[in-house]
C-alpha positions in Angstrom: -55.4 -31.5 1.9 -55.6 -30.8 5.6 -54.5 -34.3 6.3 -51.4 -33.9 4.2 -50.5 -30.6 5.9 -51.0 -32.3 9.3 -48.7 -35.2 8.4 -46.1 -32.8 7.0 -46.3 -30.8 10.2 -45.7 -33.9 12.3 -42.7 -34.8 10.2 -41.2 -31.3 10.3 -41.7 -30.9 14.0 -38.8 -33.1 15.1 -36.6 -31.3 12.5 -37.6 -27.9 13.9 -36.9 -29.0 17.4 -33.5 -30.4 16.4 -32.7 -27.1 14.6 -33.6 -25.1 17.7 -31.6 -27.5 19.9 -28.6 -27.2 17.6 -28.9 -23.4 17.7 -29.0 -23.4 21.4 -25.9 -25.6 21.6 -24.1 -23.3 19.1 -24.9 -20.3 21.3 -23.7 -22.2 24.4 -20.5 -23.0 22.5 -20.0 -19.3 21.5 -20.7 -18.2 25.1 -17.9 -20.6 26.3 -15.5 -19.4 23.6 -16.3 -15.8 24.5 -15.5 -16.6 28.2 -12.2 -18.3 27.3 -11.2 -15.4 25.0 -12.0 -12.8 27.6 -9.9 -14.7 30.1 -7.0 -14.4 27.6 -7.4 -10.6 27.6 -9.3 -10.2 24.3 -12.1 -7.7 23.8 -15.2 -9.6 22.9 -18.4 -7.9 21.6 -21.7 -9.8 21.7 -25.1 -9.1 20.2 -28.2 -11.1 21.0 -26.2 -13.8 22.6 -23.7 -14.4 19.8 -20.2 -13.1 19.4 -19.9 -10.4 16.7 -16.5 -8.8 17.4 -13.1 -9.8 18.6 -10.1 -7.6 19.2 -6.7 -8.9 20.4 -4.1 -6.3 21.4 -1.5 -9.0 22.0 -2.5 -11.8 19.6 1.1 -13.0 19.5 0.5 -14.5 22.9 -2.4 -16.6 21.6 -2.0 -20.3 20.8 -3.1 -22.2 17.7 -6.0 -23.6 19.8 -7.1 -20.0 20.5 -7.2 -19.2 16.7 -9.2 -22.4 16.1 -11.7 -21.2 18.7 -12.0 -17.8 16.9 -12.5 -19.7 13.7 -15.7 -21.3 15.1 -17.4 -17.9 15.7 -19.8 -18.2 12.8 -21.5 -14.8 13.5 -18.3 -12.8 13.9 -18.4 -9.6 11.9 -15.2 -7.8 13.0 -11.8 -9.1 13.8 -8.8 -7.0 14.9 -5.5 -8.8 15.5 -2.4 -7.1 16.7 0.5 -9.5 15.9 0.3 -13.3 15.9 -1.4 -13.9 12.5 0.5 -16.4 10.2 -0.4 -18.3 7.1 -1.4 -21.4 9.1 -3.5 -19.4 11.5 -5.3 -17.5 8.7 -6.3 -20.9 7.3 -7.9 -21.6 10.7 -10.3 -18.7 10.2 -12.1 -19.8 7.0 -15.2 -20.6 8.9 -15.9 -16.9 9.5 -18.5 -16.6 6.8 -20.1 -13.5 8.3 -16.8 -11.6 8.8 -17.0 -8.1 7.2 -14.0 -6.3 8.8 -10.5 -7.7 9.2 -7.7 -5.5 10.6 -4.2 -6.9 11.2 -1.0 -5.4 12.6 2.4 -7.2 12.1 0.8 -10.2 10.4 3.5 -12.6 9.2 1.7 -13.6 6.0 3.1 -14.6 2.6 1.4 -13.9 -0.7 0.4 -17.6 -1.1 -0.8 -17.5 2.5 -3.5 -15.0 1.5 -5.5 -17.6 -0.4 -7.9 -18.5 2.6 -9.1 -14.9 2.5 -11.0 -15.8 -0.7 -13.3 -18.0 1.4 -14.4 -15.0 3.6 -17.2 -14.0 1.2 -18.7 -11.3 3.4 -15.5 -9.2 3.7 -16.0 -5.5 3.1 -12.9 -4.0 4.7 -9.4 -5.4 5.0 -6.5 -3.6 6.6 -2.9 -4.7 6.8 -0.6 -2.6 9.0 3.1 -3.4 9.0 2.8 -6.8 7.2 5.8 -9.0 7.1 8.7 -9.0 4.7 7.3 -12.0 2.8 4.3 -10.1 1.7 4.7 -8.2 -1.5 1.0 -7.8 -1.9 0.8 -9.9 -5.0 -1.3 -12.4 -3.0 -4.1 -9.8 -2.8 -5.2 -11.1 -6.2 -6.9 -13.9 -4.3 -9.4 -11.3 -3.1 -10.5 -10.4 -6.6 -13.7 -12.4 -6.5 -14.9 -11.2 -3.1 -18.3 -9.8 -3.9 -18.5 -7.1 -1.2 -14.9 -5.9 -0.8 -14.9 -2.1 -0.9 -12.0 -0.9 1.3 -8.4 -1.9 1.5 -5.4 -0.5 3.4 -1.8 -1.7 3.2 0.7 0.4 5.1 4.1 0.2 6.9 6.1 -2.2 4.9 8.7 -1.6 2.1 8.1 -5.2 0.9 4.7 -4.2 -0.4 5.7 -3.2 -3.9 4.5 -2.7 -7.5 3.5 -6.3 -7.7 1.2 -5.6 -4.8 -0.3 -2.5 -6.5 -0.8 -4.5 -9.7 -2.8 -7.0 -7.6 -4.8 -4.2 -6.0 -5.7 -3.0 -9.5 -7.5 -6.3 -10.1 -9.9 -5.7 -7.1 -12.3 -3.9 -9.4 -15.0 -3.5 -6.7 -12.8 -1.4 -4.5 -14.1 2.0 -3.6 -11.4 3.1 -1.2 -7.7 2.2 -1.2 -5.1 3.5 1.3 -1.3 2.9 1.3 1.6 4.7 2.8 5.1 4.0 4.1 5.2 1.1 1.7 7.4 0.2 -1.4 5.2 1.0 -4.4 6.5 3.4 -7.1 4.8 5.3 -9.9 5.0 2.1 -12.0 2.5 0.5 -9.6 0.4 3.6 -9.2 -0.3 3.8 -12.9 -2.0 0.4 -12.7 -4.7 1.9 -10.3 -6.4 3.4 -13.3 -8.0 -0.1 -13.8 -10.2 0.5 -10.7 -13.4 1.8 -12.2 -15.2 2.3 -8.8 -12.5 3.9 -6.8 -13.8 6.9 -5.0 -11.2 7.4 -2.3 -7.4 7.2 -2.5 -4.8 7.8 0.3 -1.3 7.8 -1.2 1.5 8.4 1.3 5.3 8.5 0.8 7.3 5.4 0.3 9.1 3.9 3.4 12.5 4.9 2.3 15.1 7.7 2.3 16.3 6.8 -1.2 14.9 7.5 -4.6 12.5 6.9 -6.2 9.9 8.9 -4.3 6.2 8.5 -4.7 4.1 10.6 -4.6 5.8 13.3 -6.6 4.7 15.8 -9.3 5.0 13.0 -11.8 2.6 10.9 -9.7 -0.1 13.6 -10.1 0.0 13.2 -13.9 -1.0 9.5 -13.3 -3.7 10.2 -10.8 -5.7 12.3 -13.2 -6.6 9.0 -14.9 -8.7 8.0 -11.9 -11.8 9.8 -13.1 -14.1 8.4 -10.4 -12.1 9.8 -7.5 -14.0 11.9 -5.0 -11.5 12.1 -2.2 -7.7 12.2 -2.6 -5.1 12.4 0.2 -1.4 12.9 -0.5 1.2 12.8 2.2 4.8 13.6 2.9 6.0 15.2 -0.3 7.1 18.3 -2.0 4.6 19.2 -4.7 4.4 22.2 -7.1 1.4 24.2 -8.0 1.7 23.3 -11.7 1.4 19.6 -10.8 -1.5 20.1 -8.4 -3.4 22.1 -11.0 -3.7 18.9 -13.1 -6.2 17.7 -10.5 -8.7 20.0 -12.2 -9.0 17.1 -14.7 -10.8 14.9 -12.0 -14.5 15.7 -12.6 -15.8 14.0 -9.4 -13.2 15.3 -7.0 -14.8 16.8 -3.9 -12.0 16.7 -1.3 -8.2 17.1 -1.5 -6.1 16.5 1.6 -2.5 17.6 1.5 -1.0 16.0 4.6 2.6 17.1 5.4 3.1 18.6 2.0 5.7 21.3 1.3 3.9 24.0 -0.7 4.2 27.8 -0.5 1.2 29.5 1.2 0.6 31.6 -1.9 0.4 28.5 -4.1 -2.0 26.8 -1.7 -4.4 29.8 -1.9 -4.2 29.9 -5.6 -4.9 26.1 -5.8 -8.0 26.6 -3.6 -9.2 29.3 -5.9 -8.7 27.1 -9.0 -10.6 24.2 -7.4 -13.7 26.1 -6.2 -15.8 22.9 -5.9 -13.2 21.0 -3.9 -12.5 21.2 -0.2 -8.8 21.6 0.2 -7.1 20.7 3.5 -3.4 21.3 4.1 -1.0 20.6 6.9 2.7 21.4 7.1 5.3 18.6 7.4 6.3 17.6 10.9 9.9 17.0 11.7 9.8 13.3 10.7 8.1 14.1 7.4 10.6 17.0 6.7 13.5 14.6 7.2 12.2 12.2 4.6 11.2 14.9 2.2 14.6 16.5 2.3 16.3 13.0 1.7 14.0 12.3 -1.3 13.6 15.7 -2.8 16.7 17.5 -1.7 17.1 20.6 0.4 15.3 23.7 -0.8 
């Protein structure tokens, strides 16, 4: 028996040495990639000799070769790209098997171009700020089988519409969804009732000065179907006490944030009294919010 073990050890020794050598080369490659990315002005975070985070404030200045280098960072956990991301470049990032957090701003993605995201099996958080006009959000359905996806944000594009919200409704593992200054209406919001694990929802006003508005009093009647909600944020709207009182039907609600909401002070105090187990935070509309509210809801 000892002879067998000895022989096995001798056979495995070269393999172990090769593995260690390969790991050393991989770390050397990552170190070189890190140096090159830093030279390009990117912020690079490293842990125990490997690159775990990359942030590019001006990713639009990067080349395809730069994106290919980023795609080789097998230990990368967080990626923040401001501009520059396209369908073709996203396809270059499918090697990021450890990626947990992806944030983009002004990404020029199409719905079909989102397919490579399905290969990033470690993703937990995805944020799209100001996505392009070719992104309705319908392509988010490609994320449906991601086993760890819990948080999603889509904000700053009227092109993100009810088809996008219908796709979001198929991401049944989501625990937190945020959208504002987008194009979804109540027709899309009603689909969110299919999210059984949703604990947090941030629903801001549509990116328009023309009807329909959302959120409105009518939206609140739809939100009471989201029985798992613990935190709800509503922004940039004129809401009535009678509509807000419907939120008493949410058994798990712990926090309500009314951000830039037109609501008389007396109604706010009454709402707080009627929701004794809910922390209610309120802020008045700023000038920009007030302009949109008046356009959508009319002048008081």
